[in-house]
VMD Tcl script that draws the C-alpha trace (Angstrom):
set ca {
  {68.61 10.44 134.58}
  {69.07 8.87 131.11}
  {69.38 5.48 132.66}
  {66.27 6.29 134.58}
  {64.54 7.16 131.72}
  {65.30 4.32 129.28}
  {64.22 1.91 132.57}
  {60.84 3.82 132.33}
  {60.48 3.48 128.19}
  {61.44 -0.50 128.46}
  {58.50 -1.02 131.47}
  {56.20 0.98 129.52}
  {57.01 -0.92 126.59}
  {56.36 -4.61 128.70}
  {53.41 -3.34 130.01}
  {51.84 -2.23 126.69}
  {53.00 -6.28 125.10}
  {50.65 -8.95 125.98}
  {53.52 -10.92 126.95}
  {55.89 -8.61 128.32}
  {58.72 -9.46 125.87}
  {60.50 -7.59 122.81}
  {63.41 -10.16 121.70}
  {61.11 -11.33 118.79}
  {60.32 -8.27 117.35}
  {61.86 -5.96 114.62}
  {63.04 -3.82 117.39}
  {65.18 -6.13 118.60}
  {66.21 -7.47 115.04}
  {67.26 -4.01 114.45}
  {69.47 -3.88 118.05}
  {71.21 -6.89 117.36}
  {72.58 -5.68 113.81}
  {73.51 -2.75 115.41}
  {75.54 -4.21 118.27}
  {77.36 -6.24 115.47}
  {78.13 -3.41 113.42}
  {79.15 -1.29 116.35}
  {81.04 -4.10 117.74}
  {83.19 -4.49 114.14}
  {83.84 -0.75 114.55}
  {84.80 -1.04 117.88}
  {87.57 -3.63 117.30}
  {88.71 -1.86 113.63}
  {89.24 1.64 115.21}
  {90.34 0.13 118.84}
  {92.80 -1.84 117.22}
  {93.93 1.30 115.31}
  {93.94 3.90 117.80}
  {95.67 1.10 120.20}
  {98.72 0.71 118.03}
  {98.83 4.42 116.41}
  {102.31 6.00 116.58}
  {104.05 2.50 116.60}
  {105.38 -0.02 114.24}
  {103.48 -2.93 116.06}
  {102.99 -6.28 114.40}
  {101.25 -9.22 115.81}
  {103.80 -11.80 116.13}
  {106.03 -10.36 113.54}
  {108.45 -12.79 112.23}
  {111.41 -10.34 112.53}
  {111.91 -10.95 116.10}
  {113.30 -14.09 115.41}
  {116.15 -15.26 113.42}
  {114.29 -18.47 112.32}
  {110.71 -19.26 110.60}
  {109.34 -22.44 111.74}
  {107.28 -23.92 108.99}
  {104.84 -26.68 108.92}
  {105.67 -30.50 108.12}
  {104.28 -33.76 108.16}
  {106.99 -37.03 108.90}
  {107.33 -39.47 105.90}
  {109.99 -41.71 106.86}
  {112.08 -42.42 110.25}
  {115.73 -43.00 108.23}
  {118.15 -43.39 110.95}
  {118.69 -43.07 114.98}
  {122.28 -42.48 116.14}
  {122.95 -42.46 120.12}
  {125.39 -40.22 122.08}
  {126.99 -42.30 125.08}
  {128.54 -38.93 126.38}
  {125.61 -36.93 126.38}
  {122.92 -39.29 125.88}
  {120.94 -37.74 122.91}
  {119.20 -39.82 120.47}
  {119.18 -38.02 117.34}
  {116.74 -39.19 114.78}
  {116.93 -38.25 111.41}
  {113.86 -38.15 109.21}
  {112.61 -37.50 105.87}
  {109.12 -35.10 106.18}
  {107.51 -33.29 103.44}
  {106.94 -29.34 103.78}
  {103.27 -27.93 103.90}
  {102.50 -25.44 101.44}
  {105.58 -26.01 99.18}
  {105.49 -29.96 99.08}
  {109.01 -30.08 99.37}
  {110.59 -33.19 100.92}
  {113.72 -32.49 103.36}
  {115.88 -34.25 106.09}
  {115.52 -33.12 109.54}
  {116.91 -34.35 112.99}
  {115.07 -34.77 116.70}
  {116.99 -34.41 119.44}
  {116.05 -36.18 122.09}
  {117.12 -36.64 125.89}
  {115.03 -38.89 127.88}
  {117.45 -38.51 130.96}
  {117.15 -34.95 130.66}
  {112.81 -33.41 131.86}
  {113.41 -29.87 130.46}
  {114.24 -31.27 127.02}
  {112.72 -34.70 127.29}
  {110.00 -35.10 124.22}
  {108.39 -37.90 122.08}
  {110.59 -38.91 119.42}
  {108.69 -38.36 116.12}
  {107.16 -41.49 114.10}
  {105.63 -41.45 110.66}
  {102.82 -39.65 110.15}
  {103.06 -36.74 113.04}
  {102.81 -33.54 112.12}
  {105.61 -31.25 113.42}
  {106.88 -27.88 113.02}
  {110.49 -27.19 111.89}
  {113.13 -24.47 111.94}
  {116.10 -24.89 109.60}
  {119.72 -23.96 110.97}
  {122.63 -21.64 109.79}
  {124.00 -24.63 108.30}
  {120.89 -25.94 106.21}
  {120.12 -28.50 108.69}
  {116.20 -28.69 109.50}
  {115.40 -29.19 113.05}
  {112.40 -30.61 114.81}
  {111.17 -27.80 117.38}
  {107.63 -29.16 118.15}
  {104.60 -31.19 117.39}
  {101.42 -29.54 115.72}
  {98.68 -29.72 118.20}
  {96.02 -27.10 116.98}
  {94.52 -29.92 114.71}
  {93.56 -31.71 118.11}
  {92.27 -28.44 119.62}
  {90.20 -27.30 116.22}
  {88.12 -30.82 116.72}
  {87.47 -30.02 120.34}
  {86.53 -26.48 119.41}
  {84.33 -28.68 116.70}
  {82.69 -30.72 119.51}
  {82.23 -27.52 121.49}
  {80.42 -25.35 118.98}
  {78.35 -28.35 117.75}
  {77.09 -28.93 121.50}
  {76.41 -25.22 121.96}
  {74.25 -25.01 119.13}
  {72.61 -27.98 119.73}
  {72.01 -27.53 123.10}
  {71.47 -23.61 122.93}
  {70.27 -23.00 119.18}
  {69.70 -19.66 118.80}
  {71.05 -18.29 121.72}
  {74.16 -20.73 121.02}
  {74.95 -19.09 117.92}
  {74.57 -15.62 119.88}
  {76.87 -16.53 122.32}
  {79.76 -17.69 119.48}
  {79.15 -14.55 118.21}
  {79.59 -12.76 121.63}
  {82.60 -15.02 122.32}
  {84.20 -14.42 119.19}
  {83.89 -10.43 119.77}
  {85.33 -10.75 123.21}
  {88.20 -12.61 122.17}
  {88.85 -10.03 119.30}
  {88.60 -6.98 122.10}
  {91.27 -8.68 124.08}
  {93.59 -9.82 121.83}
  {93.19 -7.07 118.69}
  {92.48 -4.15 120.98}
  {93.88 -4.24 124.46}
  {97.14 -6.72 124.01}
  {98.16 -4.19 121.03}
  {97.43 -1.36 123.59}
  {99.71 -2.72 126.41}
  {102.64 -3.79 124.23}
  {102.41 0.02 122.35}
  {102.24 1.42 125.75}
  {99.23 2.91 126.48}
  {97.40 3.61 129.82}
  {96.54 -0.08 130.80}
  {93.99 1.19 133.24}
  {92.35 2.73 131.05}
  {91.97 -0.01 128.25}
  {90.93 -2.48 130.82}
  {87.61 -0.43 131.90}
  {87.06 0.09 128.08}
  {87.49 -3.23 127.37}
  {85.01 -4.40 130.73}
  {82.57 -1.82 129.22}
  {82.36 -3.31 125.67}
  {82.58 -6.79 126.56}
  {79.49 -6.38 129.20}
  {77.48 -4.56 127.30}
  {77.86 -6.20 123.83}
  {77.60 -9.82 125.34}
  {74.05 -9.10 126.92}
  {72.84 -6.90 124.31}
  {73.49 -9.93 121.98}
  {72.76 -13.10 124.14}
  {69.43 -11.71 125.97}
  {68.89 -8.46 123.87}
  {67.59 -5.23 124.66}
  {65.18 -5.84 127.66}
  {64.80 -5.01 131.23}
  {66.36 -7.81 132.01}
  {69.61 -7.06 130.36}
  {69.54 -3.52 131.50}
  {69.25 -4.66 135.12}
  {72.37 -7.09 134.45}
  {74.54 -4.40 133.10}
  {73.92 -2.25 135.68}
  {74.81 -4.98 138.29}
  {77.70 -6.03 136.53}
  {79.22 -2.86 135.80}
  {78.18 -2.07 139.37}
  {80.74 -5.73 140.71}
  {83.43 -5.42 138.03}
  {84.10 -1.39 139.38}
  {84.07 -2.53 142.78}
  {86.55 -5.57 141.78}
  {88.72 -2.69 140.18}
  {88.77 -0.27 143.01}
  {89.76 -3.11 145.54}
  {92.58 -4.32 143.51}
  {93.65 -0.38 143.12}
  {93.92 -0.21 146.89}
  {95.07 -4.05 147.43}
  {98.14 -2.94 145.02}
  {99.05 0.06 147.28}
  {98.63 -2.01 150.67}
  {100.46 -5.12 149.18}
  {103.67 -3.12 148.59}
  {105.04 -5.08 145.83}
  {106.21 -4.48 142.30}
  {104.74 -6.96 140.08}
  {107.70 -8.96 139.50}
  {106.45 -12.52 140.42}
  {107.64 -14.82 138.10}
  {110.20 -15.54 135.08}
  {107.27 -14.35 132.66}
  {106.84 -10.78 134.60}
  {110.74 -10.29 134.26}
  {110.80 -11.32 130.90}
  {108.02 -8.99 130.14}
  {109.88 -5.68 131.85}
  {112.93 -6.74 129.96}
  {111.15 -7.01 126.32}
  {108.83 -3.63 127.93}
  {110.98 -1.59 129.63}
  {108.03 1.16 131.00}
  {105.24 -1.38 131.47}
  {102.93 -0.99 134.24}
  {103.13 -4.29 135.65}
  {100.45 -3.34 138.51}
  {98.18 -2.13 135.73}
  {99.04 -5.61 134.32}
  {97.79 -7.49 137.75}
  {94.70 -4.74 137.73}
  {93.71 -5.45 134.32}
  {93.96 -9.67 135.23}
  {91.85 -9.17 138.22}
  {89.07 -6.91 136.28}
  {89.03 -9.01 133.72}
  {89.31 -12.40 135.37}
  {86.28 -11.42 137.62}
  {84.02 -9.57 135.10}
  {83.14 -13.32 133.24}
  {81.94 -14.70 136.60}
  {80.12 -11.41 137.71}
  {78.10 -11.28 134.46}
  {76.92 -14.87 134.77}
  {75.85 -14.01 138.59}
  {74.10 -10.47 137.52}
  {72.48 -11.90 134.45}
  {70.98 -14.82 136.55}
  {69.69 -12.76 139.42}
  {68.07 -10.21 136.76}
  {66.45 -13.18 135.18}
  {65.01 -14.88 137.76}
  {63.56 -12.07 139.88}
  {62.01 -11.12 136.08}
  {60.43 -14.33 136.22}
  {59.05 -14.22 139.71}
  {57.62 -10.80 139.21}
  {55.50 -11.79 136.15}
  {54.51 -14.99 137.88}
  {53.77 -13.71 140.83}
  {52.52 -10.29 140.44}
  {51.58 -8.12 143.19}
  {54.83 -8.45 145.12}
  {56.60 -5.39 147.29}
  {60.31 -4.16 146.59}
  {61.51 -5.43 149.64}
  {60.16 -8.73 148.91}
  {61.15 -9.13 145.61}
  {65.03 -7.86 147.23}
  {64.55 -10.37 150.11}
  {63.65 -13.51 147.12}
  {66.71 -12.16 145.00}
  {69.03 -12.57 148.34}
  {67.68 -15.99 149.14}
  {68.60 -16.62 145.16}
  {71.55 -15.03 145.82}
  {72.93 -17.04 148.75}
  {73.04 -20.20 146.33}
  {74.85 -18.93 144.28}
  {77.41 -17.39 146.25}
  {79.11 -20.71 147.85}
  {79.33 -22.42 143.89}
  {80.56 -19.04 141.98}
  {82.90 -17.96 144.73}
  {84.31 -22.18 144.39}
  {84.22 -21.78 140.96}
  {86.45 -18.68 140.68}
  {89.06 -19.72 143.53}
  {89.67 -22.97 141.49}
  {90.02 -21.09 138.44}
  {92.81 -19.70 139.69}
  {94.28 -22.00 141.32}
  {94.05 -24.54 138.83}
  {95.39 -21.85 136.10}
  {98.58 -21.74 138.93}
  {98.96 -25.24 139.70}
  {102.61 -26.29 138.60}
  {103.33 -22.96 140.28}
  {101.57 -23.27 143.18}
  {103.37 -27.30 144.03}
  {106.78 -25.61 143.10}
  {106.46 -22.97 145.15}
  {104.94 -25.21 148.31}
  {108.50 -27.44 147.58}
  {110.81 -24.95 147.87}
  {109.46 -22.40 150.77}
  {110.35 -23.86 154.28}
  {107.60 -22.32 156.08}
  {103.62 -21.56 155.68}
  {104.30 -17.92 156.40}
  {107.23 -17.89 153.85}
  {104.80 -19.29 151.12}
  {101.66 -16.87 151.60}
  {103.94 -14.31 151.36}
  {105.70 -14.79 147.93}
  {104.25 -12.42 145.53}
  {103.19 -15.19 142.93}
  {101.09 -16.67 145.72}
  {99.81 -13.79 146.84}
  {98.72 -12.79 143.43}
  {96.58 -15.78 142.98}
  {94.70 -15.53 146.62}
  {94.37 -11.82 145.80}
  {92.66 -12.01 142.43}
  {90.00 -15.10 143.95}
  {89.18 -12.81 146.99}
  {88.74 -10.14 144.68}
  {86.44 -12.06 142.35}
  {84.52 -13.26 145.24}
  {83.78 -9.73 146.62}
  {83.01 -8.44 143.11}
  {80.30 -11.61 143.24}
  {79.22 -11.49 146.65}
  {78.56 -7.32 146.10}
  {77.09 -8.05 143.33}
  {74.10 -10.06 144.41}
  {72.30 -7.29 147.07}
  {73.48 -4.26 144.55}
  {71.33 -6.04 141.61}
  {68.39 -7.75 143.98}
  {68.48 -3.58 144.84}
  {67.79 -2.19 141.29}
  {65.81 -5.22 140.27}
  {63.74 -5.00 143.62}
  {62.93 -1.24 142.80}
  {62.38 -1.29 138.58}
  {60.46 -4.47 138.30}
  {58.13 -3.52 140.46}
  {56.59 -1.18 137.85}
  {55.82 -4.04 135.57}
  {52.17 -5.17 135.18}
  {50.81 -1.73 136.43}
  {49.14 -0.59 133.42}
  {47.40 -3.99 132.54}
  {45.93 -4.30 136.09}
  {44.38 -0.41 136.10}
  {43.10 -1.46 132.41}
  {41.21 -4.88 133.70}
  {39.89 -3.39 136.66}
  {38.92 -0.58 134.27}
  {37.27 -3.07 132.45}
  {35.44 -4.32 135.03}
}
mol new
graphics top color blue
foreach p $ca { graphics top sphere $p radius 0.5 }
foreach p [lrange $ca 0 end-1] q [lrange $ca 1 end] { graphics top cylinder $p $q radius 0.2 }
display resetview
């Protein structure tokens, strides 16, 4: 009932304004600030609640006997070759970041063993090192975050250039989304909280926060929020049903096996539920917002159009989205598990055996459930938009006829 009252108030506000817009008003700025403040409170309080009763620390160093330090290669000192093992021992001098100390380290390279093959270090390379028990500094990995930072800067610059104010809002919503997942949801999972409840909370928060920050509080956002919520709920329900019907335990690969060793009480089926719902949320949100915006624009331009005609127009628009969005979701899941897919095909002798592997089934189910969420979001969003958008403009037309 509260939802209906909110919709009615928004439609009245639209009809009382000349251009049916509120996004430039003081009201929208107030809503924006409120969402930002509530998001900060949600992240802070959510993290506190998630880790309550535990000694959780993100990436705690006490889990490791050594600590990686950043350093820069100053010079290559010596290179030895072990004929028996095929190992190359490359000794180098490096400057430790922060302290400025100069140390001697070693990198072991074996180009005949693909599991340990790594590019030999060169002068100027930025690396990670650790110190063994005998005080020997050893190469552990290259620092690659600096390259990713530049790629991120390019992304942000282009987003701000093309999106301007919308681009800023997109970055803000993306930041809060990442914080919600990594600062609230992941700690809750590690702390042994109910994964289903926390996944639903994160989805609801992300939907509300993203659409309100990016598009403001208006009838388009309300319709998109409703449609997106419906799609995510459908995806979640189907996932729960499929988890029961597929008779699996969630132990799909080495990562899940290691996870169950680290966290014996973790619900792996809950992890699958969270993976599917959170993964499908982004695509469903995109479809719901596109549908809501397109039908809103159609209503404003056409004016007199019945709910059934608006619904049919929404379905026509939605059909054009179905193919591309379903393909996007399927290809995203397949692409993210390409190495696993190739390996499974290589080691399985038949299609039947391959398709019944839990890892492959998981990827297929994620793609299908997400696509079902998208498909069912389209008619649902078209229906509610057809009903509520019909009220837009009625008051204005009555005033004009009264004057005439």
